[in-house]
C-alpha positions as CSV (number, residue, x, y, z in Angstrom):
1,M,0.0,0.0,0.1
2,T,2.4,2.7,1.1
3,A,5.3,1.2,-1.6
4,L,2.4,2.6,-4.5
5,L,1.6,5.9,-3.2
6,T,5.2,6.2,-2.6
7,Q,5.2,5.1,-6.9
8,Y,2.3,7.6,-7.4
9,T,4.1,10.7,-4.8
10,T,7.5,10.1,-6.8
11,R,5.3,9.6,-10.4
12,A,6.0,6.5,-11.0
13,W,2.8,5.1,-10.9
14,E,0.3,7.3,-12.5
15,P,-3.6,6.1,-12.1
16,T,-6.5,5.4,-15.0
17,P,-8.7,8.2,-15.1
18,A,-10.9,5.4,-14.0
19,E,-8.6,4.2,-11.1
20,H,-9.1,8.0,-10.4
21,E,-13.1,8.2,-10.8
22,F,-12.9,4.9,-7.9
23,A,-10.5,6.6,-5.9
24,E,-12.9,9.5,-5.4
25,D,-16.0,7.1,-4.7
26,L,-14.3,5.4,-2.3
27,A,-12.6,8.2,-0.6
28,R,-15.6,10.1,0.4
29,A,-16.7,6.9,2.3
30,Q,-16.1,5.8,5.9
31,T,-13.7,3.1,5.7
32,S,-14.3,-0.7,6.3
33,A,-14.5,-3.8,5.1
34,A,-17.8,-4.0,4.0
35,W,-17.3,-0.8,2.5
36,L,-14.2,-1.9,0.8
37,R,-14.9,-5.3,-0.3
38,S,-18.5,-3.3,-1.7
39,G,-16.7,-0.8,-3.9
40,L,-14.0,-3.7,-5.0
41,R,-16.7,-4.9,-7.0
42,E,-17.1,-1.9,-9.0
43,A,-13.1,-0.9,-9.4
44,P,-11.7,-0.9,-12.6
45,A,-8.7,-3.6,-13.3
46,G,-5.1,-1.5,-12.1
47,R,-2.5,-1.2,-9.4
48,L,-5.0,0.2,-7.4
49,A,-7.2,-2.7,-6.8
50,D,-4.3,-5.3,-7.0
51,V,-3.6,-3.5,-3.6
52,L,-6.8,-2.4,-2.3
53,I,-8.5,-6.7,-2.7
54,P,-5.7,-7.9,-0.3
55,A,-6.1,-4.8,1.7
56,A,-9.8,-6.0,2.1
57,A,-9.3,-9.4,3.0
58,V,-7.2,-8.3,6.0
59,L,-9.9,-5.6,7.2
60,E,-12.9,-8.7,6.6
61,R,-10.5,-10.7,9.7
62,E,-9.5,-8.4,11.8
63,S,-11.3,-7.1,14.7
64,P,-11.0,-4.3,15.4
65,L,-9.8,-2.9,12.2
66,P,-6.4,-2.0,12.4
67,E,-5.4,1.4,12.4
68,D,-2.1,1.1,10.5
69,L,-3.9,-0.8,7.6
70,V,-7.0,1.8,7.3
71,L,-5.2,5.0,7.7
72,A,-2.7,3.8,5.1
73,V,-5.9,2.7,2.8
74,R,-7.2,6.4,3.7
75,R,-3.9,8.5,2.8
76,L,-3.3,6.2,-1.1
77,L,-7.5,6.9,-1.7
78,D,-7.1,10.2,-0.4
79,A,-3.9,11.2,-3.0
80,V,-5.2,9.3,-6.0
81,A,-8.4,11.3,-5.4
82,P,-8.7,14.1,-8.3
83,P,-9.0,17.4,-6.3
84,P,-12.2,18.5,-5.7
């Protein structure tokens, strides 16, 4: 997760327009396992979905939610989502 964020901030990875839109949709909601899994049903293929799928699996089986993972997901989505 943090590796993809680093690649994004250094411009080593550029999300597709569909990934930007997907990130924006997810960034608007409260972070939870159900929210992420639901959002992934509509995810465009790409690197963003590739890192979020395993994160969703961890969030689904961990209780309480691991705050470091939740924060990493939020940071990535907030960075990739286009500015308002």
